[in-house]
C-alpha positions in Angstrom: 4.3 -29.3 11.2 7.5 -29.4 13.4 7.5 -25.6 13.6 3.9 -25.5 14.9 4.7 -28.1 17.6 7.8 -26.1 18.6 5.9 -22.9 18.7 3.1 -24.4 20.9 5.6 -25.9 23.3 7.6 -22.7 23.5 4.6 -20.8 24.9 4.1 -21.8 28.6 0.6 -22.0 30.0 -0.5 -18.7 31.4 -1.3 -18.8 35.1 -2.4 -15.9 37.3 0.3 -14.7 39.6 -2.1 -13.3 42.1 -5.8 -13.9 42.6 -7.6 -11.0 44.2 -10.5 -11.8 46.5 -13.4 -9.6 47.3 -14.4 -10.8 50.7 -14.5 -10.0 54.4 -11.1 -10.5 56.1 -12.4 -9.2 59.4 -15.8 -8.5 61.0 -17.4 -6.1 63.5 -19.8 -6.9 66.3 -21.0 -3.2 66.4 -24.6 -2.7 65.4 -25.0 -0.9 62.0 -26.7 2.5 62.4 -27.8 2.6 58.8 -30.8 1.3 56.8 -29.9 -2.3 55.8 -31.4 -3.4 52.5 -30.2 -7.0 52.4 -27.6 -9.5 53.4 -25.6 -12.5 52.4 -23.6 -15.1 54.3 -19.9 -15.7 53.6 -18.1 -18.9 54.5 -14.6 -19.0 56.0 -12.2 -19.8 53.2 -8.8 -18.2 53.8 -8.1 -15.4 53.5 -11.9 -14.8 54.0 -13.5 -15.2 57.4 -17.1 -16.3 58.3 -19.2 -13.2 58.1 -22.7 -11.8 57.4 -22.4 -9.0 54.8 -25.1 -6.4 55.3 -25.8 -4.1 52.4 -26.7 -0.4 53.1 -27.5 2.5 50.7 -25.4 4.9 52.8 -22.1 3.2 53.1 -22.3 0.0 51.0 -21.5 -3.5 52.3 -20.5 -4.0 56.0 -18.9 -7.2 57.3 -20.5 -8.3 60.6 -19.9 -11.2 63.0 -22.3 -14.1 62.4 -22.4 -14.8 66.1 -23.5 -11.4 67.3 -27.0 -11.5 68.7 -28.2 -8.4 66.7 -26.9 -9.9 63.5 -29.0 -13.1 64.0 -32.1 -11.0 64.8 -31.5 -8.7 61.7 -31.2 -11.7 59.4 -34.7 -12.7 60.3 -36.2 -9.4 59.1 -34.2 -8.3 56.0 -34.1 -10.2 52.7 -31.2 -12.4 51.7 -29.5 -11.4 48.4 -27.4 -13.4 46.0 
C-alpha cells in the first residue's frame, strides 16, 4: 500500500505548458470580395479580439471588424453558423 501511495505522489499532475488558440488576433475593415457562406461572432478574450468571422469557399475564414458598416449589413443577409 505504501508503494502505491509513493508512486502516485511521485507523478506530478500533468498540465499543458502552452494552450493554442484558434481565433482572430487582428481584424480588417476591408470589404471581402468573395462569396460569403456564413459568419460567427467572436468575443474579445485575450489574445483574441472582438471580430466577425466570415466564411468563404474561396479563401476560408476571414476576420472582420464588427464595427465596420459593411460587416453589419452583411450579417443581416448571411446565415450565422456555430
